[in-house]
N, CA, C and O of each residue as an XYZ file, in Angstrom:
316
protein
N     -35.173      9.700     41.911
C     -34.190     10.649     42.405
C     -34.781     12.053     42.363
O     -35.398     12.441     41.371
N     -34.594     12.805     43.427
C     -35.084     14.172     43.494
C     -34.148     15.109     42.752
O     -32.929     15.044     42.907
N     -34.728     15.967     41.953
C     -33.931     16.996     41.288
C     -33.854     18.195     42.222
O     -34.880     18.723     42.652
N     -32.653     18.616     42.530
C     -32.453     19.753     43.423
C     -31.919     20.913     42.602
O     -30.841     20.835     42.013
N     -32.690     21.989     42.572
C     -32.275     23.154     41.798
C     -31.335     24.019     42.630
O     -31.234     23.858     43.846
N     -30.660     24.924     41.968
C     -29.782     25.854     42.686
C     -30.607     26.751     43.606
O     -30.117     27.180     44.650
N     -31.850     27.037     43.230
C     -32.728     27.817     44.115
C     -33.018     27.046     45.395
O     -32.996     27.618     46.485
N     -33.291     25.737     45.267
C     -33.525     24.905     46.446
C     -32.307     24.899     47.360
O     -32.443     25.008     48.579
N     -31.129     24.772     46.785
C     -29.904     24.761     47.582
C     -29.732     26.099     48.294
O     -29.372     26.138     49.471
N     -29.988     27.187     47.585
C     -29.855     28.507     48.205
C     -30.834     28.660     49.362
O     -30.475     29.193     50.412
N     -32.061     28.199     49.179
C     -33.059     28.278     50.248
C     -32.604     27.454     51.439
O     -32.685     27.906     52.581
N     -32.130     26.261     51.175
C     -31.681     25.382     52.257
C     -30.516     26.022     53.007
O     -30.490     25.999     54.238
N     -29.573     26.581     52.298
C     -28.423     27.197     52.951
C     -28.833     28.399     53.789
O     -28.335     28.580     54.900
N     -29.738     29.224     53.264
C     -30.175     30.417     54.010
C     -30.966     30.057     55.254
O     -30.845     30.726     56.280
N     -31.766     29.018     55.178
C     -32.643     28.678     56.292
C     -32.048     27.666     57.266
O     -32.601     27.448     58.344
N     -30.952     27.061     56.907
C     -30.442     25.953     57.704
C     -30.168     26.314     59.159
O     -30.610     25.607     60.065
N     -29.459     27.384     59.388
C     -29.132     27.749     60.766
C     -30.393     28.037     61.565
O     -30.505     27.631     62.721
N     -31.341     28.736     60.956
C     -32.595     29.035     61.652
C     -33.390     27.774     61.932
O     -33.924     27.599     63.027
N     -33.468     26.899     60.947
C     -34.213     25.658     61.127
C     -33.556     24.797     62.193
O     -34.246     24.221     63.033
N     -32.243     24.702     62.171
C     -31.549     23.916     63.186
C     -31.844     24.458     64.576
O     -32.078     23.691     65.510
N     -31.832     25.772     64.713
C     -32.118     26.392     66.003
C     -33.563     26.128     66.419
O     -33.834     25.829     67.582
N     -34.489     26.239     65.464
C     -35.898     26.019     65.761
C     -36.211     24.563     66.084
O     -37.138     24.278     66.841
N     -35.448     23.654     65.519
C     -35.699     22.224     65.725
C     -35.303     21.747     67.114
O     -35.747     20.685     67.550
N     -34.499     22.490     67.794
C     -33.965     22.032     69.068
C     -34.430     22.916     70.206
O     -34.475     24.140     70.078
N     -34.774     22.295     71.315
C     -35.044     23.083     72.505
C     -33.839     22.952     73.429
O     -32.792     22.470     72.998
N     -33.956     23.357     74.659
C     -32.827     23.332     75.595
C     -32.233     21.937     75.744
O     -31.022     21.796     75.909
N     -33.070     20.907     75.687
C     -32.587     19.539     75.873
C     -32.153     18.885     74.562
O     -31.707     17.737     74.571
N     -32.272     19.576     73.460
C     -31.845     19.033     72.179
C     -32.888     18.174     71.493
O     -32.569     17.482     70.526
N     -34.128     18.197     71.964
C     -35.171     17.413     71.321
C     -36.015     18.312     70.421
O     -36.038     19.527     70.613
N     -36.712     17.728     69.437
C     -37.483     18.546     68.500
C     -38.562     19.371     69.193
O     -39.196     18.915     70.145
N     -38.755     20.572     68.709
C     -39.801     21.439     69.220
C     -41.134     20.961     68.639
O     -41.211     20.620     67.459
N     -42.174     20.936     69.463
C     -43.475     20.442     69.010
C     -44.115     21.345     67.966
O     -45.004     20.903     67.239
N     -43.693     22.577     67.877
C     -44.270     23.514     66.917
C     -43.655     23.399     65.527
O     -44.093     24.097     64.613
N     -42.653     22.539     65.338
C     -41.950     22.478     64.058
C     -42.873     22.207     62.876
O     -42.671     22.822     61.829
N     -43.878     21.322     62.970
C     -44.763     21.146     61.804
C     -45.445     22.450     61.387
O     -45.574     22.726     60.194
N     -45.879     23.247     62.351
C     -46.522     24.524     62.028
C     -45.525     25.504     61.432
O     -45.843     26.220     60.482
N     -44.325     25.537     61.986
C     -43.283     26.437     61.472
C     -42.917     26.062     60.039
O     -42.828     26.927     59.168
N     -42.706     24.764     59.799
C     -42.347     24.305     58.455
C     -43.476     24.601     57.467
O     -43.214     25.034     56.345
N     -44.732     24.371     57.873
C     -45.871     24.655     56.986
C     -45.934     26.147     56.656
O     -46.185     26.519     55.509
N     -45.710     26.991     57.643
C     -45.730     28.439     57.406
C     -44.623     28.842     56.432
O     -44.862     29.627     55.514
N     -43.412     28.311     56.625
C     -42.310     28.632     55.715
C     -42.617     28.166     54.296
O     -42.295     28.856     53.329
N     -43.246     26.980     54.169
C     -43.609     26.467     52.853
C     -44.670     27.357     52.212
O     -44.574     27.692     51.032
N     -45.681     27.739     52.992
C     -46.746     28.604     52.466
C     -46.211     29.959     52.017
O     -46.762     30.563     51.098
N     -45.161     30.438     52.643
C     -44.543     31.712     52.273
C     -43.589     31.565     51.093
O     -43.019     32.551     50.626
N     -43.414     30.336     50.610
C     -42.525     30.092     49.482
C     -41.062     30.022     49.869
O     -40.189     30.108     49.005
N     -40.780     29.867     51.163
C     -39.393     29.836     51.633
C     -38.851     28.424     51.816
O     -37.648     28.236     51.996
N     -39.721     27.450     51.770
C     -39.298     26.073     52.008
C     -40.014     25.175     51.011
O     -41.244     25.112     51.031
N     -39.294     24.480     50.141
C     -39.952     23.564     49.212
C     -40.667     22.448     49.987
O     -40.236     22.059     51.073
N     -41.756     21.945     49.415
C     -42.553     20.915     50.088
C     -41.707     19.693     50.427
O     -41.874     19.108     51.497
N     -40.801     19.297     49.530
C     -39.998     18.099     49.801
C     -39.075     18.315     51.000
O     -38.809     17.373     51.747
N     -38.584     19.535     51.195
C     -37.725     19.824     52.349
C     -38.561     19.781     53.628
O     -38.116     19.262     54.652
N     -39.771     20.328     53.561
C     -40.660     20.272     54.723
C     -40.901     18.822     55.140
O     -40.776     18.476     56.315
N     -41.246     17.980     54.168
C     -41.495     16.562     54.477
C     -40.267     15.901     55.079
O     -40.368     15.139     56.041
N     -39.114     16.194     54.509
C     -37.879     15.590     54.996
C     -37.561     16.046     56.424
O     -37.159     15.235     57.259
N     -37.739     17.325     56.700
C     -37.498     17.844     58.046
C     -38.391     17.169     59.075
O     -37.950     16.858     60.181
N     -39.641     16.945     58.709
C     -40.610     16.421     59.663
C     -40.552     14.909     59.806
O     -40.838     14.381     60.880
N     -40.186     14.209     58.746
C     -40.233     12.750     58.803
C     -38.873     12.114     59.027
O     -38.782     11.039     59.620
N     -37.810     12.767     58.559
C     -36.479     12.178     58.671
C     -35.436     13.266     58.953
O     -34.595     13.542     58.097
N     -35.478     13.882     60.127
C     -34.552     14.990     60.401
C     -33.079     14.587     60.332
O     -32.246     15.401     59.935
N     -32.740     13.362     60.706
C     -31.342     12.926     60.628
C     -30.886     12.844     59.170
O     -29.751     13.200     58.853
N     -31.767     12.378     58.288
C     -31.438     12.317     56.861
C     -31.260     13.729     56.312
O     -30.357     13.970     55.512
N     -32.119     14.672     56.738
C     -31.969     16.067     56.330
C     -30.602     16.590     56.756
O     -29.912     17.232     55.964
N     -30.204     16.324     57.994
C     -28.909     16.796     58.492
C     -27.762     16.264     57.641
O     -26.866     17.017     57.259
N     -27.788     14.959     57.342
C     -26.720     14.372     56.520
C     -26.710     14.966     55.117
O     -25.651     15.290     54.580
N     -27.902     15.109     54.522
C     -27.986     15.675     53.168
C     -27.506     17.118     53.156
O     -26.789     17.531     52.245
N     -27.902     17.887     54.172
C     -27.461     19.279     54.238
C     -25.951     19.362     54.374
O     -25.317     20.148     53.670
N     -25.362     18.577     55.258
C     -23.902     18.604     55.441
C     -23.181     18.265     54.145
O     -22.174     18.889     53.813
N     -23.694     17.270     53.405
C     -23.070     16.876     52.137
C     -23.186     18.000     51.109
O     -22.205     18.343     50.450
N     -24.388     18.578     50.971
C     -24.573     19.676     50.016
C     -23.754     20.900     50.386
O     -23.159     21.543     49.521
N     -23.726     21.221     51.675
C     -22.968     22.379     52.125
C     -21.489     22.196     51.819
O     -20.831     23.131     51.363
N     -20.956     20.996     52.066
C     -19.548     20.717     51.775
C     -19.272     20.863     50.279
O     -18.227     21.386     49.889
N     -20.212     20.400     49.431
C     -20.036     20.525     47.981
C     -20.033     21.993     47.556
O     -19.210     22.404     46.738
N     -20.944     22.774     48.106
C     -21.029     24.196     47.750
C     -19.758     24.918     48.216
O     -19.210     25.745     47.487
N     -19.297     24.607     49.418
C     -18.062     25.238     49.933
C     -16.868     24.871     49.067
O     -16.047     25.733     48.754
N     -16.756     23.612     48.676
C     -15.641     23.170     47.844
C     -15.698     23.851     46.478
O     -14.668     24.262     45.943
N     -16.886     23.967     45.922
C     -17.049     24.618     44.618
C     -16.687     26.100     44.699
O     -16.068     26.638     43.781
N     -17.064     26.753     45.780
C     -16.805     28.184     45.933
C     -15.364     28.487     46.294
O     -14.874     29.576     45.994
N     -14.671     27.548     46.933
C     -13.279     27.799     47.338
C     -12.293     27.382     46.248
O     -11.132     27.790     46.287
N     -12.716     26.606     45.311
C     -11.798     26.085     44.310
C     -11.868     26.790     43.056
O     -11.145     26.454     42.119
């Protein structure tokens, strides 16, 4: 099981909208530059290596995990 720190969650939340936009082109398919973009974000310390791997190898799983985490954070902050 992966341990997800609050820093990881904060990074994911801050970058999610940008990553989602970067992952899609006009037709909704992945952009070919995404591996380079993800590597650059990781090298800058903005994207944990495990998130980079997940984005590149299993984007649908990333989407589901992000939606679940985001819902948990929203519920925690609203309650």
